[in-house]
PDB file of N, CA, C and O in Angstrom:
ATOM      1  N   UNK A   1      79.393 121.229 128.167  1.00  0.00           N
ATOM      2  CA  UNK A   1      79.015 120.050 127.690  1.00  0.00           C
ATOM      3  C   UNK A   1      79.632 119.724 126.236  1.00  0.00           C
ATOM      4  O   UNK A   1      80.167 120.585 125.537  1.00  0.00           O
ATOM      5  N   UNK A   2      79.486 118.366 125.869  1.00  0.00           N
ATOM      6  CA  UNK A   2      80.359 118.042 125.094  1.00  0.00           C
ATOM      7  C   UNK A   2      80.281 118.215 123.677  1.00  0.00           C
ATOM      8  O   UNK A   2      79.585 117.385 123.094  1.00  0.00           O
ATOM      9  N   UNK A   3      81.032 119.419 122.735  1.00  0.00           N
ATOM     10  CA  UNK A   3      80.634 119.041 121.308  1.00  0.00           C
ATOM     11  C   UNK A   3      81.002 118.064 119.822  1.00  0.00           C
ATOM     12  O   UNK A   3      82.120 117.634 119.535  1.00  0.00           O
ATOM     13  N   UNK A   4      80.323 117.961 119.389  1.00  0.00           N
ATOM     14  CA  UNK A   4      80.528 117.024 118.196  1.00  0.00           C
ATOM     15  C   UNK A   4      81.349 117.721 117.118  1.00  0.00           C
ATOM     16  O   UNK A   4      81.155 118.623 116.304  1.00  0.00           O
ATOM     17  N   UNK A   5      82.395 116.878 117.482  1.00  0.00           N
ATOM     18  CA  UNK A   5      83.695 117.108 116.502  1.00  0.00           C
ATOM     19  C   UNK A   5      83.224 116.773 115.116  1.00  0.00           C
ATOM     20  O   UNK A   5      82.184 116.127 115.247  1.00  0.00           O
ATOM     21  N   UNK A   6      83.471 116.896 114.065  1.00  0.00           N
ATOM     22  CA  UNK A   6      83.252 116.593 112.289  1.00  0.00           C
ATOM     23  C   UNK A   6      84.776 117.061 112.085  1.00  0.00           C
ATOM     24  O   UNK A   6      85.504 118.008 112.381  1.00  0.00           O
ATOM     25  N   UNK A   7      84.829 115.744 111.354  1.00  0.00           N
ATOM     26  CA  UNK A   7      86.706 115.432 110.954  1.00  0.00           C
ATOM     27  C   UNK A   7      86.546 116.207 109.302  1.00  0.00           C
ATOM     28  O   UNK A   7      85.845 115.818 108.368  1.00  0.00           O
ATOM     29  N   UNK A   8      87.330 117.240 109.353  1.00  0.00           N
ATOM     30  CA  UNK A   8      87.488 117.558 108.144  1.00  0.00           C
ATOM     31  C   UNK A   8      88.827 117.018 107.258  1.00  0.00           C
ATOM     32  O   UNK A   8      90.008 117.329 107.414  1.00  0.00           O
ATOM     33  N   UNK A   9      88.039 115.826 105.982  1.00  0.00           N
ATOM     34  CA  UNK A   9      89.340 115.220 105.335  1.00  0.00           C
ATOM     35  C   UNK A   9      89.218 115.965 103.900  1.00  0.00           C
ATOM     36  O   UNK A   9      89.388 115.203 102.949  1.00  0.00           O
ATOM     37  N   UNK A  10      88.811 118.046 103.400  1.00  0.00           N
ATOM     38  CA  UNK A  10      89.494 117.530 102.798  1.00  0.00           C
ATOM     39  C   UNK A  10      90.809 118.606 102.273  1.00  0.00           C
ATOM     40  O   UNK A  10      90.737 119.440 101.371  1.00  0.00           O
ATOM     41  N   UNK A  11      92.414 118.179 103.445  1.00  0.00           N
ATOM     42  CA  UNK A  11      92.974 118.868 103.065  1.00  0.00           C
ATOM     43  C   UNK A  11      93.643 117.481 103.225  1.00  0.00           C
ATOM     44  O   UNK A  11      94.801 117.389 102.819  1.00  0.00           O
ATOM     45  N   UNK A  12      92.873 116.062 103.933  1.00  0.00           N
ATOM     46  CA  UNK A  12      93.766 114.931 103.036  1.00  0.00           C
ATOM     47  C   UNK A  12      93.388 114.882 102.116  1.00  0.00           C
ATOM     48  O   UNK A  12      93.189 114.793 103.328  1.00  0.00           O
ATOM     49  N   UNK A  13      92.834 114.813 100.706  1.00  0.00           N
ATOM     50  CA  UNK A  13      91.975 114.960  99.833  1.00  0.00           C
ATOM     51  C   UNK A  13      93.072 115.843  98.911  1.00  0.00           C
ATOM     52  O   UNK A  13      93.467 115.355  97.852  1.00  0.00           O
ATOM     53  N   UNK A  14      93.500 117.032  99.313  1.00  0.00           N
ATOM     54  CA  UNK A  14      94.132 117.569  98.453  1.00  0.00           C
ATOM     55  C   UNK A  14      95.344 117.749  98.765  1.00  0.00           C
ATOM     56  O   UNK A  14      95.717 118.684  98.056  1.00  0.00           O
ATOM     57  N   UNK A  15      96.382 117.331  99.554  1.00  0.00           N
ATOM     58  CA  UNK A  15      97.146 115.994 100.247  1.00  0.00           C
ATOM     59  C   UNK A  15      97.734 114.540  99.250  1.00  0.00           C
ATOM     60  O   UNK A  15      98.626 113.781  99.629  1.00  0.00           O
ATOM     61  N   UNK A  16      97.260 114.465  98.425  1.00  0.00           N
ATOM     62  CA  UNK A  16      96.861 113.191  98.164  1.00  0.00           C
ATOM     63  C   UNK A  16      96.944 113.392  96.856  1.00  0.00           C
ATOM     64  O   UNK A  16      97.682 112.588  96.287  1.00  0.00           O
ATOM     65  N   UNK A  17      96.334 114.356  96.045  1.00  0.00           N
ATOM     66  CA  UNK A  17      96.230 114.664  94.728  1.00  0.00           C
ATOM     67  C   UNK A  17      97.257 115.110  94.353  1.00  0.00           C
ATOM     68  O   UNK A  17      97.792 114.911  93.262  1.00  0.00           O
ATOM     69  N   UNK A  18      97.807 116.068  95.644  1.00  0.00           N
ATOM     70  CA  UNK A  18      99.200 116.432  95.344  1.00  0.00           C
ATOM     71  C   UNK A  18     100.663 115.299  95.277  1.00  0.00           C
ATOM     72  O   UNK A  18     101.680 115.614  94.661  1.00  0.00           O
ATOM     73  N   UNK A  19     100.542 114.227  95.885  1.00  0.00           N
ATOM     74  CA  UNK A  19     101.214 113.087  96.324  1.00  0.00           C
ATOM     75  C   UNK A  19     101.477 112.583  95.283  1.00  0.00           C
ATOM     76  O   UNK A  19     102.592 112.087  95.122  1.00  0.00           O
ATOM     77  N   UNK A  20     100.367 112.562  94.115  1.00  0.00           N
ATOM     78  CA  UNK A  20      99.777 111.640  93.240  1.00  0.00           C
ATOM     79  C   UNK A  20     100.080 112.181  92.309  1.00  0.00           C
ATOM     80  O   UNK A  20     100.222 111.528  91.275  1.00  0.00           O
ATOM     81  N   UNK A  21     100.341 113.870  92.320  1.00  0.00           N
ATOM     82  CA  UNK A  21     100.947 114.692  90.916  1.00  0.00           C
ATOM     83  C   UNK A  21     102.267 114.555  90.627  1.00  0.00           C
ATOM     84  O   UNK A  21     102.949 114.745  89.620  1.00  0.00           O
ATOM     85  N   UNK A  22     102.576 113.995  92.288  1.00  0.00           N
ATOM     86  CA  UNK A  22     104.650 114.459  91.987  1.00  0.00           C
ATOM     87  C   UNK A  22     105.169 112.978  91.529  1.00  0.00           C
ATOM     88  O   UNK A  22     106.237 112.658  91.007  1.00  0.00           O
ATOM     89  N   UNK A  23     103.934 112.112  91.942  1.00  0.00           N
ATOM     90  CA  UNK A  23     104.604 110.462  91.563  1.00  0.00           C
ATOM     91  C   UNK A  23     104.394 110.423  90.305  1.00  0.00           C
ATOM     92  O   UNK A  23     104.956 109.503  89.712  1.00  0.00           O
ATOM     93  N   UNK A  24     103.686 111.211  89.631  1.00  0.00           N
ATOM     94  CA  UNK A  24     103.327 111.103  87.979  1.00  0.00           C
ATOM     95  C   UNK A  24     104.544 112.212  86.501  1.00  0.00           C
ATOM     96  O   UNK A  24     104.875 112.327  85.321  1.00  0.00           O
ATOM     97  N   UNK A  25     104.672 112.685  87.826  1.00  0.00           N
ATOM     98  CA  UNK A  25     105.468 113.753  87.924  1.00  0.00           C
ATOM     99  C   UNK A  25     107.422 112.921  87.240  1.00  0.00           C
ATOM    100  O   UNK A  25     108.040 113.008  86.179  1.00  0.00           O
ATOM    101  N   UNK A  26     107.703 112.168  88.662  1.00  0.00           N
ATOM    102  CA  UNK A  26     108.592 111.602  88.706  1.00  0.00           C
ATOM    103  C   UNK A  26     108.872 110.046  87.555  1.00  0.00           C
ATOM    104  O   UNK A  26     109.857 109.513  87.045  1.00  0.00           O
ATOM    105  N   UNK A  27     107.301 109.780  87.568  1.00  0.00           N
ATOM    106  CA  UNK A  27     107.385 108.652  86.484  1.00  0.00           C
ATOM    107  C   UNK A  27     107.473 109.263  85.002  1.00  0.00           C
ATOM    108  O   UNK A  27     108.098 108.522  84.242  1.00  0.00           O
ATOM    109  N   UNK A  28     107.125 110.114  84.579  1.00  0.00           N
ATOM    110  CA  UNK A  28     107.050 110.821  83.254  1.00  0.00           C
ATOM    111  C   UNK A  28     108.539 111.627  83.057  1.00  0.00           C
ATOM    112  O   UNK A  28     108.892 111.959  81.925  1.00  0.00           O
ATOM    113  N   UNK A  29     109.240 111.866  84.048  1.00  0.00           N
ATOM    114  CA  UNK A  29     110.504 112.628  83.538  1.00  0.00           C
ATOM    115  C   UNK A  29     111.304 111.118  83.544  1.00  0.00           C
ATOM    116  O   UNK A  29     112.239 111.035  82.747  1.00  0.00           O
ATOM    117  N   UNK A  30     110.987 109.838  84.438  1.00  0.00           N
ATOM    118  CA  UNK A  30     112.532 108.099  83.910  1.00  0.00           C
ATOM    119  C   UNK A  30     111.612 108.072  82.695  1.00  0.00           C
ATOM    120  O   UNK A  30     112.324 107.661  81.778  1.00  0.00           O
ATOM    121  N   UNK A  31     110.188 108.343  82.153  1.00  0.00           N
ATOM    122  CA  UNK A  31     110.704 107.600  80.930  1.00  0.00           C
ATOM    123  C   UNK A  31     110.743 108.683  79.481  1.00  0.00           C
ATOM    124  O   UNK A  31     110.551 108.370  78.306  1.00  0.00           O
ATOM    125  N   UNK A  32     111.028 109.878  80.004  1.00  0.00           N
ATOM    126  CA  UNK A  32     111.241 111.226  79.251  1.00  0.00           C
ATOM    127  C   UNK A  32     112.940 110.671  77.970  1.00  0.00           C
ATOM    128  O   UNK A  32     113.451 111.121  76.945  1.00  0.00           O
ATOM    129  N   UNK A  33     113.133 109.743  78.718  1.00  0.00           N
ATOM    130  CA  UNK A  33     114.573 109.616  77.253  1.00  0.00           C
ATOM    131  C   UNK A  33     114.333 108.206  77.435  1.00  0.00           C
ATOM    132  O   UNK A  33     115.283 107.554  77.868  1.00  0.00           O
ATOM    133  N   UNK A  34     113.644 107.823  77.279  1.00  0.00           N
ATOM    134  CA  UNK A  34     113.896 106.033  76.407  1.00  0.00           C
ATOM    135  C   UNK A  34     114.520 105.920  74.999  1.00  0.00           C
ATOM    136  O   UNK A  34     115.356 105.197  74.457  1.00  0.00           O
ATOM    137  N   UNK A  35     113.727 106.976  74.650  1.00  0.00           N
ATOM    138  CA  UNK A  35     113.985 106.810  73.626  1.00  0.00           C
ATOM    139  C   UNK A  35     114.714 106.761  72.973  1.00  0.00           C
ATOM    140  O   UNK A  35     115.051 106.291  71.887  1.00  0.00           O
ATOM    141  N   UNK A  36     115.130 107.594  74.108  1.00  0.00           N
ATOM    142  CA  UNK A  36     117.163 107.885  73.351  1.00  0.00           C
ATOM    143  C   UNK A  36     118.456 107.051  73.396  1.00  0.00           C
ATOM    144  O   UNK A  36     119.530 107.440  72.937  1.00  0.00           O
ATOM    145  N   UNK A  37     118.169 105.426  74.218  1.00  0.00           N
ATOM    146  CA  UNK A  37     118.400 104.699  74.749  1.00  0.00           C
ATOM    147  C   UNK A  37     119.336 104.161  72.699  1.00  0.00           C
ATOM    148  O   UNK A  37     118.875 104.030  71.565  1.00  0.00           O
ATOM    149  N   UNK A  38     120.266 104.079  73.114  1.00  0.00           N
ATOM    150  CA  UNK A  38     121.416 103.528  71.647  1.00  0.00           C
ATOM    151  C   UNK A  38     120.622 102.415  70.940  1.00  0.00           C
ATOM    152  O   UNK A  38     120.479 101.392  71.610  1.00  0.00           O
ATOM    153  N   UNK A  39     120.172 102.424  69.919  1.00  0.00           N
ATOM    154  CA  UNK A  39     119.988 101.122  69.208  1.00  0.00           C
ATOM    155  C   UNK A  39     120.842 101.135  67.944  1.00  0.00           C
ATOM    156  O   UNK A  39     121.800 101.876  67.722  1.00  0.00           O
ATOM    157  N   UNK A  40     120.393 100.301  67.246  1.00  0.00           N
ATOM    158  CA  UNK A  40     121.609  99.702  66.601  1.00  0.00           C
ATOM    159  C   UNK A  40     121.360 100.775  64.972  1.00  0.00           C
ATOM    160  O   UNK A  40     122.328 100.954  64.232  1.00  0.00           O
ATOM    161  N   UNK A  41     120.531 101.135  64.771  1.00  0.00           N
ATOM    162  CA  UNK A  41     120.636 102.822  63.908  1.00  0.00           C
ATOM    163  C   UNK A  41     120.920 103.823  64.101  1.00  0.00           C
ATOM    164  O   UNK A  41     121.035 104.901  63.517  1.00  0.00           O
ATOM    165  N   UNK A  42     121.087 103.239  65.371  1.00  0.00           N
ATOM    166  CA  UNK A  42     122.301 105.341  66.329  1.00  0.00           C
ATOM    167  C   UNK A  42     123.399 105.183  66.015  1.00  0.00           C
ATOM    168  O   UNK A  42     124.081 105.987  65.380  1.00  0.00           O
ATOM    169  N   UNK A  43     123.853 103.723  66.566  1.00  0.00           N
ATOM    170  CA  UNK A  43     125.178 103.126  66.530  1.00  0.00           C
ATOM    171  C   UNK A  43     126.107 103.697  65.179  1.00  0.00           C
ATOM    172  O   UNK A  43     127.171 104.310  65.090  1.00  0.00           O
ATOM    173  N   UNK A  44     124.902 103.040  63.977  1.00  0.00           N
ATOM    174  CA  UNK A  44     125.731 103.075  62.645  1.00  0.00           C
ATOM    175  C   UNK A  44     125.661 104.606  62.230  1.00  0.00           C
ATOM    176  O   UNK A  44     126.396 104.943  61.301  1.00  0.00           O
ATOM    177  N   UNK A  45     124.794 105.639  62.862  1.00  0.00           N
ATOM    178  CA  UNK A  45     125.260 106.933  62.453  1.00  0.00           C
ATOM    179  C   UNK A  45     126.192 107.096  63.199  1.00  0.00           C
ATOM    180  O   UNK A  45     127.208 107.279  62.528  1.00  0.00           O
ATOM    181  N   UNK A  46     126.414 107.132  64.428  1.00  0.00           N
ATOM    182  CA  UNK A  46     127.243 107.649  65.614  1.00  0.00           C
ATOM    183  C   UNK A  46     128.418 107.775  64.229  1.00  0.00           C
ATOM    184  O   UNK A  46     128.853 108.770  63.649  1.00  0.00           O
ATOM    185  N   UNK A  47     128.791 105.668  63.941  1.00  0.00           N
ATOM    186  CA  UNK A  47     130.061 105.425  63.510  1.00  0.00           C
ATOM    187  C   UNK A  47     130.336 106.288  62.876  1.00  0.00           C
ATOM    188  O   UNK A  47     131.521 106.617  62.932  1.00  0.00           O
ATOM    189  N   UNK A  48     129.285 107.203  61.833  1.00  0.00           N
ATOM    190  CA  UNK A  48     129.303 107.402  60.441  1.00  0.00           C
ATOM    191  C   UNK A  48     129.883 108.396  60.582  1.00  0.00           C
ATOM    192  O   UNK A  48     130.979 108.588  60.055  1.00  0.00           O
ATOM    193  N   UNK A  49     129.230 109.327  61.388  1.00  0.00           N
ATOM    194  CA  UNK A  49     130.141 110.331  62.170  1.00  0.00           C
ATOM    195  C   UNK A  49     130.944 110.677  62.706  1.00  0.00           C
ATOM    196  O   UNK A  49     131.137 111.891  62.780  1.00  0.00           O
ATOM    197  N   UNK A  50     131.804 109.748  63.344  1.00  0.00           N
ATOM    198  CA  UNK A  50     132.840 109.944  63.380  1.00  0.00           C
ATOM    199  C   UNK A  50     133.969 109.497  62.778  1.00  0.00           C
ATOM    200  O   UNK A  50     135.089 109.672  63.256  1.00  0.00           O
ATOM    201  N   UNK A  51     133.698 108.798  61.519  1.00  0.00           N
ATOM    202  CA  UNK A  51     134.482 108.610  60.506  1.00  0.00           C
ATOM    203  C   UNK A  51     134.493 110.103  59.790  1.00  0.00           C
ATOM    204  O   UNK A  51     135.624 110.589  59.820  1.00  0.00           O
ATOM    205  N   UNK A  52     133.508 110.945  59.155  1.00  0.00           N
ATOM    206  CA  UNK A  52     133.268 111.989  58.339  1.00  0.00           C
ATOM    207  C   UNK A  52     134.079 112.807  59.474  1.00  0.00           C
ATOM    208  O   UNK A  52     134.892 113.392  58.757  1.00  0.00           O
ATOM    209  N   UNK A  53     134.404 113.265  60.966  1.00  0.00           N
ATOM    210  CA  UNK A  53     134.529 114.056  61.680  1.00  0.00           C
ATOM    211  C   UNK A  53     136.100 113.632  61.577  1.00  0.00           C
ATOM    212  O   UNK A  53     136.766 114.580  61.994  1.00  0.00           O
ATOM    213  N   UNK A  54     136.999 112.461  61.138  1.00  0.00           N
ATOM    214  CA  UNK A  54     138.263 112.580  61.622  1.00  0.00           C
ATOM    215  C   UNK A  54     139.149 112.378  59.737  1.00  0.00           C
ATOM    216  O   UNK A  54     140.334 112.173  59.476  1.00  0.00           O
ATOM    217  N   UNK A  55     138.156 112.520  58.955  1.00  0.00           N
ATOM    218  CA  UNK A  55     138.504 112.905  57.997  1.00  0.00           C
ATOM    219  C   UNK A  55     138.535 114.450  57.979  1.00  0.00           C
ATOM    220  O   UNK A  55     139.414 115.215  57.582  1.00  0.00           O
ATOM    221  N   UNK A  56     137.653 114.624  58.373  1.00  0.00           N
ATOM    222  CA  UNK A  56     138.065 116.648  58.313  1.00  0.00           C
ATOM    223  C   UNK A  56     138.683 116.801  59.470  1.00  0.00           C
ATOM    224  O   UNK A  56     139.111 117.926  59.213  1.00  0.00           O
ATOM    225  N   UNK A  57     139.038 116.615  60.417  1.00  0.00           N
ATOM    226  CA  UNK A  57     140.272 116.886  60.936  1.00  0.00           C
ATOM    227  C   UNK A  57     141.752 116.838  60.277  1.00  0.00           C
ATOM    228  O   UNK A  57     142.696 117.613  60.428  1.00  0.00           O
ATOM    229  N   UNK A  58     141.636 115.705  59.520  1.00  0.00           N
ATOM    230  CA  UNK A  58     143.042 114.864  58.852  1.00  0.00           C
ATOM    231  C   UNK A  58     142.817 116.060  57.297  1.00  0.00           C
ATOM    232  O   UNK A  58     143.923 116.410  56.884  1.00  0.00           O
ATOM    233  N   UNK A  59     141.859 116.548  56.631  1.00  0.00           N
ATOM    234  CA  UNK A  59     142.129 117.137  55.648  1.00  0.00           C
ATOM    235  C   UNK A  59     142.357 119.084  55.993  1.00  0.00           C
ATOM    236  O   UNK A  59     142.556 119.938  55.128  1.00  0.00           O
ATOM    237  N   UNK A  60     142.236 119.314  57.537  1.00  0.00           N
ATOM    238  CA  UNK A  60     142.998 120.606  57.825  1.00  0.00           C
ATOM    239  C   UNK A  60     144.079 120.389  58.301  1.00  0.00           C
ATOM    240  O   UNK A  60     144.532 121.365  58.899  1.00  0.00           O
ATOM    241  N   UNK A  61     144.857 119.301  58.297  1.00  0.00           N
ATOM    242  CA  UNK A  61     146.154 118.490  58.406  1.00  0.00           C
ATOM    243  C   UNK A  61     145.893 119.776  60.058  1.00  0.00           C
ATOM    244  O   UNK A  61     146.014 120.988  60.233  1.00  0.00           O
ATOM    245  N   UNK A  62     145.666 119.090  60.552  1.00  0.00           N
ATOM    246  CA  UNK A  62     145.796 120.012  62.142  1.00  0.00           C
ATOM    247  C   UNK A  62     145.824 118.572  63.219  1.00  0.00           C
ATOM    248  O   UNK A  62     145.081 117.602  63.367  1.00  0.00           O
ATOM    249  N   UNK A  63     147.086 119.035  63.835  1.00  0.00           N
ATOM    250  CA  UNK A  63     146.867 117.362  65.068  1.00  0.00           C
ATOM    251  C   UNK A  63     146.407 118.408  66.183  1.00  0.00           C
ATOM    252  O   UNK A  63     146.844 119.538  66.401  1.00  0.00           O
ATOM    253  N   UNK A  64     145.108 117.493  67.004  1.00  0.00           N
ATOM    254  CA  UNK A  64     144.584 117.375  68.015  1.00  0.00           C
ATOM    255  C   UNK A  64     145.174 115.730  68.987  1.00  0.00           C
ATOM    256  O   UNK A  64     144.701 115.462  70.092  1.00  0.00           O
TER     257      UNK A  64
END
């Protein structure tokens, strides 16, 4: 006697949800550090920090 087989798609739905979540995490991690790119303001502050650090080292009379 032939029994009818019903397909259970719940595993496909769960797998799809997990796949979408993983892709979403990778997209968000990629965008996480976009705001840390060097801009004009940050390069000026980095130059000021380097100059202040050189003055600090020079005032201690140390040779590095």
